[in-house]
C-alpha positions as CSV (number, residue, x, y, z in Angstrom):
1,M,0.0,0.3,0.0
2,G,2.7,2.5,0.9
3,M,5.8,1.3,-1.6
4,F,4.1,2.9,-4.3
5,D,3.3,6.3,-2.7
6,P,5.3,8.9,-4.8
7,K,7.3,10.2,-1.5
8,K,8.5,7.0,-0.7
9,R,9.3,6.4,-4.1
10,K,11.6,9.4,-3.8
11,V,13.0,8.7,-0.5
12,I,14.0,4.9,-1.8
13,T,15.2,6.5,-5.0
14,A,17.5,8.7,-2.7
15,I,18.9,6.0,-0.2
16,I,19.9,3.6,-3.3
17,A,21.3,6.5,-5.4
18,V,23.5,7.6,-1.8
19,I,24.5,4.1,-1.4
20,L,25.4,3.8,-5.3
21,V,27.8,7.2,-4.5
22,L,29.2,5.6,-1.3
23,A,30.4,2.2,-3.4
24,M,32.0,4.4,-5.6
25,V,33.6,7.0,-2.9
26,V,34.3,4.6,-0.6
27,P,37.1,2.4,-2.2
28,T,38.8,5.4,-3.7
29,V,38.9,6.6,0.1
30,L,39.9,3.4,1.6
31,S,43.2,3.3,-1.5
32,L,43.9,6.9,-0.6
33,I,44.3,6.2,3.2
34,I,46.1,3.0,3.0
35,Y,48.8,3.8,0.6
C-alpha cells in the first residue's frame, strides 16, 4: 500500500543513489588512506 506512494519512492530512490555513490567513493578513499 505505502510502497508506491510518490514520497516513499523518492526517499527509496535517494537512498539507492547514496548507496551507489558510497560504493564508488569508499574504495577510493580507502585506497588513499592505505597508500
